[in-house]
N, C-alpha and C positions, 0 to 999 in steps of 0.2 A: 434459470441457468447461471445467473450472476450471484446467487446466494451461496454462502459458504456451506461446505459439506457438514452434515451433523456429526460425523465421526471420522477421524483421521487416525488409522492404526499405526502404532509403533511396531517395529519388527520383533521386539522381545515380548509382545503381548499387551503392552500398555496401550492407552488410547487417549486421544485429544477429543474432548466433547465440546461442541459449539452450543452454548446454552440458548442462543437466540432461536434455535429450532425447537426448543421446548416450550416457548411461550405460546399459550393457547387460551382462547376465551370461550366461555360456556355458550354465549349467544353471538354477540357481535363485538369485535374489538373496537374500542374507542380510544381517542388520544389521551384521555385522562386516566386510563388504566395502564399504568407504566411501572408498577412495582410487582415483582414476581418472587414469591417465597419458594426457595429451592432447598431441598435437603437431599443428601446423598449418604448412603452406607458404603463404606470402602472395604473391599475384600481384604482378608487377613494377609499380612505381609506386604501390602501395597500402601500407597499414600496418595493423597489428593493435593494438587497445587491450585489454589485460588488466590488471585490478587497478590501473587508473590509469597503467600503463606502456605506452609505444609501442614496437612492434617492427616491423622490416622483414625480408623474406626468409623467416624461420621463427621459431617459438617453441615451447617445451615447458614444461608446468607440470603440477602435480598438482591435480586438482579434487576436491571432496568435498561432502557433504551435499546441498543442493538445487541445486548448480551455480551458474553465474553467466552474465551476458550479456557477450559479447565483440564488439567492432566490427571489421569489415574493410571498408576503403574508402579514399577519398582525403581525406575531410573532417578537418581538424585540430581537436583538442579545444580548447575555450576554458576557461581556469581563472579562477574568481572566488574571493573570500574564503571562500565556503561550499561550492562545488561545482565539479566538472570536468564540462563539458557538451559533448555532441555533438548539436547541434540541427539537424535536417534543413534545409538551405538552401532547400528547395522549399516549406516550410510558409509559409502566408500571414504577412505581416509582423505582423499583429495577434497571432497565436499566438507567433511568435518573440519579440516584445516582452514578451508576458505570461510566457512561460517564463523569460526572462532577468531579469525583475523580480519576478514573483510567487513563484517557487520560493525564491529567497534570502530574501524577506520572510517567507514561511511558515516557513522553517527557523529564522530568528531568533525568530519568535513561539513556536514549540514549544520551542526551546532554552531560552528564558527561563522556561518552565513545567515542562519535563521534564529539563533538564540537557543538557550537551554530548554529542554523539555520541562514542563511543570508537572508536579505530582510525583508519584512513585517511580522507581526505576523500571523501565520496560522489561517484559519477558519475551524471549525468543523461543518459539517452539518449531522444531524441524523433525518431521516424521517421514517414514519410508515404508512402502509395501512392495515387496518383490512379487508382482503379479503380472499377468499377461495383459498389459495396458500400456498406453503411451501418453499419460496425462500428468499434469502437475497443477497445483493450486497454491496461491499465496494470498495473503491479505494482511490488513491491519485492523485492530480494534483499539479502543483507548488503552495505551501503554502495553500493547501486544503486537508482535510480528509473528506470523506463522506461515510455514511452508510445508507442503506435502508432495511427495513423488510417488506415483503408481508406475513403476517401470521394472521390467524383468531383465534389462540389459544395462543398468546404470553403471556397472563396473566398466563396461566397454565405452560408454558415452563419455565418461570423465577423461578419457584419453584424447578426446577431440577438442581442439582449442576453441572451435566455434561454440560447442556446448558450454565450455567454461565461461566464455564471454556472455552467452545467453543467461547463464546462472548468475553471474555477477550483476548483469543488468537487472535481473529479477530481484536480487537482494536490494540493489540501489533504489529501484522503484518503490519497494515496500518500505524501506527506511524513510524515503522522502515523504511518504504519507504520514508518518509520525509527526512530522514538522509542519503539517498543514492545518493543525488544530489551533483554536484559540482557547482561552480559559473557560469559554462557554460552550465548547464543543467544536464540531467541524465547521469549516468556512464555506463549503460548497452548498448549493441549494438542492433543487429537485433532481431526480434521476436523469431528466432530459438536459440537465446542465453538466453532466459528468465530464464533458470535455475540459471543464475547469480544473478539477483535481487530478483526473487520470492523465490528461495532457501535460499538466505541470509536473507530475511525478515522473513521467517518461522523459521530459526535457531535462529535468534535474538529474535523472539517472545518466543521460547522455553527457552532461557537463561533468558529473562526478567521475565517470569512467575516463573521459578524455584527460582530466587533471591527474587522477590517481593511477590510471593504467593506460599510459599512452599507446601501448601496443594494440589497444582495442579500436584505434581510429578507423582502420579499414572496415571493421565489423560495423561500427556506428554509421559510417558514411553509407554503407550498403543498406542498413536497416532504415535510415531516414529516406533513402531512395524508394524502398518498398512501401514505406508509410505514405509517400506522395502518391504513388500509383493507387494504393488502397483507398486513400481519401478521395482522390479525383473520381475513381470508378464508383465508389459508394455514393457520392453526392450527385451522381448523374440522375438518379430517380427519386431521391428524397433529400430533405434538409436535415441538418445535423440534429435539430431539436426533435425530429421524428424517429431518430435511430433507435432509441430505447424501446419504443412501442413496436418497431418493425423487426426486432431481434437482431439488430446490427450494432450491438454494443461496442464492437471493436473499433468503430469509427471514432468513438470518443478518445481512444488512445492515439490513433494515427492522425486524425485531423487536429486533435487537441495538442499533440506535440508540435505540429506545424504552426498552430496559432501562437503558442508560447514562444517558439523559436523566433517567429516574426516580431513579436512584442519585444523580446530580449534584444534582438539586433537593432530594432528601432530606438529603444531606450538608450542603448550604448552609443549609437550614432549621434543622437540629439544631445547627449550629455558629455560627449567626448570621452566615453568610457567610465564616467563617474557613477552612473546609475545602471542597474541591470535587473534581471528578473527577481533576484533576491530582495532588492530594494522594494520592488512592487509588492511582493508577498508579505514582507514585514509591515508595510503600511496598510495593506489589505486587512491583515490581522488586527492592527490597531483600530482601524475604522469600525470593524465588527465589534470589537470589545468596547468601543465608545458608543455603541447603540445603533450603528448603521445596519441595514439589512444584509444578511449573509447571501452569497450567491453572485450571479454574473452582473447585476445592475451596479452594485458597489464596485466590483472589480473593473468593469469596463469604464466607469467614470474615472477611475484612477489611471487606466491605460490611456484615456484621452488626454488627461493632464500631463502625463509623462511622454506621450508620443504625438499623436495628431488625431483630429476628428476624422480624417480620411481613413486612417487605419481602423478605427472603431467601426465606421460605416461598413468597411470591407468585412470585418469579422462578423458583424451582425447579419450581413448577407449570407455568409457561409452557414451561420447558425440557423 
């Protein structure tokens, strides 16, 4: 349920294809099998976008790791100072304007606190299917942000301020993920440590919205309150480390935000406001790039250094 959808349709007939769903092994998948030769024939009059490059007729490339999203269709990408965007022309104007304005604004916000992204300029894919459903999905892959809506009443929803706040939070969360990587890849560990990156992305989303969109304060206060209830209720019968195997992945978001919020507040209190969650993540990235293990052990060692042993013991009990 956590995996990305293999196909996200655009309303004009184009499609976003997630290549990670195409990786398959003849017998058994092994860790040392990680290069996947992919070739695609492109329909006449359409083009393929791979790694920010546009192809017609056909394309070949080697894919690896978690795969990537590739676009096939007729819509031309739009390039700005911070992102290459393929935004569904069928999306309501309010969301198109929000995507074109808010994503670059959020990227500048995080860049100022977490440093510039390394590598090629990221690509933003936003797709929309007007179908009888009420779901949405977003995510990040190396140098990519993607979002998809399956909604038959999106035109009405965009008139609701709560939906706009939810959408902006959604954008901020996904942009934050772009800045959680080191030059060696992601900083988080196994799936059962997902409180680390999902909780961080949600807390950074809250901070960004409060700074950039002060009118969302009431929405955020209510959301954090709901996260408290969800986390407390969820940890009644299981520990956070068991949540992935028990189908309770949402706890990594709710409990994860609360953990990062507590760390941030403790760091600021101990340093009289000189250190914060951004300080911690910048140093976490440096430690991993210097050869330390990625994941929660390295992270919590830094938390103890910046806050207290008591807080780390408390976090480990929750986990």
